[in-house]
C-alpha positions as CSV (number, residue, x, y, z in Angstrom):
1,M,62.9,138.8,181.4
2,D,61.1,136.0,179.7
3,K,63.9,133.2,180.1
4,T,62.3,131.0,177.6
5,H,63.1,133.8,175.0
6,I,66.0,133.9,173.1
7,P,66.7,137.5,171.7
8,K,68.1,137.9,168.7
9,V,70.9,140.3,169.7
10,T,72.7,140.3,172.8
11,I,73.9,143.8,173.9
12,G,76.9,143.5,176.3
13,L,77.7,146.9,178.3
14,P,80.9,146.9,180.4
15,V,80.9,149.4,182.8
16,Y,83.2,150.9,185.9
17,N,82.4,153.9,187.4
18,G,80.4,155.4,185.0
19,E,77.5,157.6,186.4
20,L,78.0,160.7,184.4
21,S,77.5,158.7,181.0
22,L,76.0,155.4,181.5
23,S,72.2,156.7,181.4
24,Q,72.9,158.2,178.1
25,S,74.4,154.7,176.8
26,I,71.3,152.7,178.3
27,D,68.7,155.5,177.0
28,S,70.1,155.2,173.6
29,V,69.5,151.1,173.9
30,L,66.2,151.4,175.1
31,K,64.9,153.7,171.8
32,Q,66.2,151.5,169.3
33,S,63.7,150.7,166.6
34,F,64.9,147.1,166.9
35,T,63.6,145.4,169.9
36,D,64.6,141.9,170.2
37,F,67.5,142.1,172.3
38,E,68.8,141.3,175.7
39,L,71.2,144.2,177.5
40,I,73.7,142.7,179.7
41,I,75.3,145.3,182.0
42,S,78.6,144.3,183.6
43,D,79.8,146.4,186.7
44,N,83.5,145.9,187.4
45,A,82.9,146.6,191.1
46,S,81.9,150.9,190.9
47,T,82.3,152.6,193.4
48,D,80.1,155.6,192.3
49,S,76.4,155.4,191.6
50,T,76.5,153.3,188.8
51,P,74.9,150.2,190.2
52,E,72.0,152.3,191.6
53,I,71.6,153.5,188.2
54,C,71.6,150.2,186.4
55,K,69.3,148.7,189.0
56,N,66.7,151.5,188.2
57,F,66.7,150.7,184.5
58,T,66.2,146.7,185.3
59,Q,62.9,148.0,186.7
60,L,61.9,150.1,184.1
61,D,62.7,147.5,181.2
62,N,62.6,144.0,181.5
63,R,65.4,143.1,178.8
64,V,68.1,144.8,181.0
65,V,69.8,142.4,182.9
66,F,72.6,144.0,185.6
67,I,75.8,141.7,186.8
68,R,77.9,143.4,189.6
69,H,81.3,141.7,190.4
70,E,82.9,142.3,193.9
71,K,86.5,142.8,192.3
72,N,87.5,144.7,189.6
73,R,89.1,142.5,187.0
74,G,90.1,144.5,184.5
75,P,88.1,146.0,181.8
76,Y,89.2,143.4,178.9
77,W,88.1,141.0,181.4
78,N,84.8,142.2,181.4
79,F,84.7,142.5,177.7
80,N,84.8,138.5,177.7
81,F,82.8,138.1,180.5
82,L,79.9,139.8,178.5
83,L,80.5,137.9,175.2
84,E,80.4,134.5,177.2
85,K,77.2,135.5,178.9
86,A,75.4,136.5,175.3
87,R,72.6,134.3,174.3
88,G,71.6,136.0,171.0
89,M,72.6,135.2,167.2
90,Y,74.3,138.5,167.1
91,F,76.5,140.3,169.6
92,V,77.7,144.0,170.1
93,W,79.5,145.8,172.8
94,L,78.5,149.0,173.9
95,A,80.9,151.3,175.8
96,D,79.5,153.2,178.9
97,D,80.2,156.6,177.4
98,D,79.1,156.1,173.9
99,Y,75.6,156.0,172.5
100,W,73.9,155.0,169.6
101,H,71.4,156.0,166.8
102,P,67.9,154.6,167.2
103,D,68.7,152.6,164.0
104,F,71.8,151.3,165.0
105,L,70.3,147.7,165.5
106,L,68.2,147.9,162.7
107,E,70.5,148.8,160.1
108,N,73.2,146.3,161.1
109,V,70.8,143.5,161.8
110,N,69.6,143.8,158.6
111,V,73.3,143.4,157.0
112,L,74.0,140.5,158.7
113,D,70.7,138.7,158.1
114,N,71.0,139.5,154.2
115,H,74.7,139.0,153.6
116,K,75.9,135.8,155.3
117,N,79.6,136.6,154.1
118,I,79.6,139.6,156.4
119,V,81.1,139.1,160.1
120,C,80.8,142.4,161.5
121,S,78.4,145.4,160.6
122,I,78.9,149.0,161.8
123,G,77.8,152.4,160.5
124,K,79.7,155.7,160.3
125,V,81.2,157.0,163.5
126,E,80.8,160.6,164.7
127,T,82.9,161.9,167.9
128,F,82.3,164.1,170.8
129,D,84.7,165.1,173.7
130,K,82.6,166.2,176.6
131,L,80.4,164.2,178.9
132,Q,77.4,165.9,180.5
133,E,74.9,164.8,182.8
134,N,72.8,167.3,184.6
135,G,75.3,170.1,183.5
136,I,78.3,168.2,185.0
137,K,81.7,167.0,184.4
138,E,83.5,167.2,181.3
139,K,86.6,165.0,180.6
140,S,89.4,166.3,178.4
141,V,93.0,165.0,178.1
142,K,95.5,168.0,178.2
143,Y,98.4,167.8,175.6
144,P,101.3,169.9,175.1
145,K,100.2,173.3,172.9
146,L,102.9,172.0,170.4
147,I,101.3,168.8,169.3
148,E,97.9,169.3,170.8
149,N,95.9,170.1,167.7
150,Y,97.5,167.5,165.8
151,V,97.3,164.2,168.7
152,I,93.3,165.1,169.1
153,S,92.6,165.7,165.1
154,R,94.5,162.2,164.5
155,R,92.8,160.6,166.9
156,N,89.5,161.8,166.1
157,Q,90.2,160.6,162.4
158,M,91.4,157.3,163.7
159,I,88.2,156.9,165.9
160,S,85.9,157.4,162.7
161,V,87.6,154.7,160.5
162,T,85.2,152.1,159.8
163,Y,85.3,151.3,156.2
164,P,84.2,147.9,154.8
165,V,86.8,145.4,153.9
166,S,86.5,142.5,151.6
167,G,88.5,140.2,149.1
168,S,91.1,137.4,149.5
169,Y,92.4,137.0,152.8
170,S,95.7,138.1,151.9
171,K,93.8,141.5,150.3
172,K,91.9,141.9,153.6
173,V,94.7,141.7,155.8
174,R,96.4,145.0,153.8
175,Q,93.4,146.8,153.9
176,F,92.4,146.2,157.3
177,L,96.1,146.7,158.5
178,K,96.3,150.0,156.5
179,N,94.0,151.7,158.8
180,T,93.3,150.1,161.9
181,G,92.7,153.3,163.5
182,S,91.3,153.0,167.1
183,N,89.3,150.6,165.8
184,S,85.7,151.4,166.3
185,R,84.6,148.5,164.3
186,F,85.4,146.6,168.0
187,Y,81.9,148.6,168.6
188,G,80.1,146.4,165.6
189,L,77.3,144.1,165.6
190,Y,79.0,140.6,165.3
191,R,77.9,137.1,164.4
192,K,78.4,135.6,167.9
193,E,79.5,132.6,167.6
194,I,82.5,133.4,165.0
195,L,83.4,136.4,167.6
196,Q,83.7,133.7,170.3
197,K,86.2,131.5,168.3
198,C,88.2,134.5,167.2
199,F,88.4,136.4,170.8
200,I,91.7,136.5,172.2
201,K,91.4,136.2,176.0
202,R,95.0,137.2,177.1
203,P,95.2,141.2,176.5
204,F,97.9,143.1,174.8
205,I,98.6,146.5,172.9
206,A,96.3,146.2,169.6
207,V,94.6,142.9,170.7
208,E,91.6,144.2,168.9
209,N,93.4,144.1,165.4
210,V,94.2,140.4,166.5
211,I,90.6,139.5,167.0
212,F,89.7,141.2,163.1
213,L,92.6,139.6,161.8
214,N,91.1,136.3,163.1
215,L,87.6,137.3,162.2
216,L,88.5,137.9,158.1
217,K,89.2,134.3,157.8
218,Y,85.8,133.9,158.3
219,G,84.2,136.7,155.9
220,D,83.8,140.2,155.3
221,L,83.8,143.7,157.2
222,Y,80.6,146.1,156.4
223,E,80.0,150.0,156.8
224,V,76.5,151.3,156.5
225,D,76.5,154.5,155.3
226,K,74.9,156.3,158.1
227,I,76.2,157.8,161.2
228,L,75.1,155.0,163.8
229,L,77.4,155.5,166.4
230,Y,78.6,158.3,168.7
231,R,81.8,157.7,170.3
232,F,83.5,159.7,173.2
233,N,87.2,160.7,172.2
234,Q,88.7,160.6,175.5
235,G,88.5,156.9,176.8
236,L,90.3,154.6,178.1
237,S,93.1,154.6,175.4
238,T,93.9,158.1,176.6
239,I,95.5,157.5,179.9
240,G,98.6,157.2,177.8
241,I,100.4,154.2,176.2
242,I,103.0,153.8,178.8
243,S,100.2,153.4,181.7
244,L,98.3,151.4,179.5
245,S,101.3,149.2,178.3
246,R,102.0,148.8,181.6
247,L,98.4,147.6,182.4
248,I,98.1,145.5,179.5
249,N,101.5,144.4,178.9
250,K,103.1,144.1,182.3
251,T,106.9,143.8,181.5
252,L,109.4,146.9,181.0
253,L,110.4,145.8,177.8
254,K,106.9,145.3,176.2
255,T,106.1,148.9,177.7
256,I,109.1,150.4,176.0
257,F,108.2,148.5,173.1
258,P,104.5,148.2,172.9
259,Y,103.7,146.2,169.7
260,I,106.0,143.2,170.5
261,P,103.1,140.7,171.5
262,F,101.0,142.1,168.4
263,N,104.1,141.3,166.0
264,S,104.6,137.9,167.7
265,W,101.2,137.1,167.0
266,C,101.1,138.0,163.5
267,L,104.4,135.9,162.8
268,K,102.4,132.9,164.0
269,N,99.0,133.3,163.0
270,I,99.1,135.3,159.7
271,G,102.5,134.0,158.6
272,A,105.7,135.6,157.3
273,K,104.4,136.1,153.6
274,N,101.9,138.3,154.9
275,I,103.7,140.1,157.3
276,L,106.7,140.6,154.8
277,K,103.9,141.8,152.2
278,N,103.0,144.7,154.4
279,L,106.2,145.3,156.2
280,D,106.0,149.0,155.5
281,I,102.4,148.9,157.5
282,F,104.3,147.0,160.5
283,I,107.0,149.2,160.5
284,R,104.5,152.5,160.7
285,L,102.8,150.8,163.4
286,N,105.9,150.1,165.4
287,L,107.0,153.7,164.7
288,G,103.8,154.9,165.9
289,G,104.0,153.2,169.0
290,V,107.7,155.0,169.6
291,F,105.9,158.5,168.8
292,F,103.4,157.9,171.5
293,I,105.6,156.6,173.9
294,I,107.6,159.9,173.6
295,V,104.0,162.1,173.4
296,D,103.2,160.2,176.9
297,L,106.5,161.2,178.4
298,L,106.1,164.5,177.4
299,L,102.9,164.7,179.0
300,K,104.3,163.2,182.2
301,L,107.2,165.5,182.3
302,R,104.9,168.4,181.9
303,K,103.0,167.3,185.1
């Protein structure tokens, strides 16, 4: 890569043991119609063939930068590491099991170039539930039959939520909280400097929502009316909310009640007035957390 050239876009690709999907993700980047980018791949001490795959791509394209860590510091740390390394005016994360439409960058760069009030732009999202490389590997989460269709349908619906958000801050807070979903917006294109100001370095359940509540203080969210992102629907969050909460929240109380840190942050940062205006949503979010705790317990009992 030409170190003297500052690319317009930095793409951050965090990865851990992604050998069976990583090539598809990287290929989708290198096939972009918009070409002024750098792709930084940050490997969290993978134990499979991920490093070899990445090194091969660095030899094929000098826009690809590969960084390998000797110790796994956790996925959220890796996301922050990539954001701090970014040189471009705009920044976007790509998960190692997702991939892009060839015009993903072109469409979203055009939005940010032409609408200074937009802080994050993303297209519509389509989900898929199998990962295949050379005809092998299928990831899936086996839910109890009684709730399987509901949980899978609900998850796909949540992942696909990327609608635009605009208006006064109070109005944007309600628009956003009503349908936070699994926050596919997290994988949209950002104005880097604003995202760096808004990023929360200490992870907790729903920290992505907090980042967006910060971003909305600076501008609006946009959705391109075109499918631009293809997301694998069996990612990290499907390890179960108990395991995820134990990994992130640490304490027993916050594992049982996973939204405590989120509620606490909102009380301090968006104010009691906004919480009271949206009390119905906060109740629903917290009840949703309890529901998925029950689902997770059923899965563990089933095993």
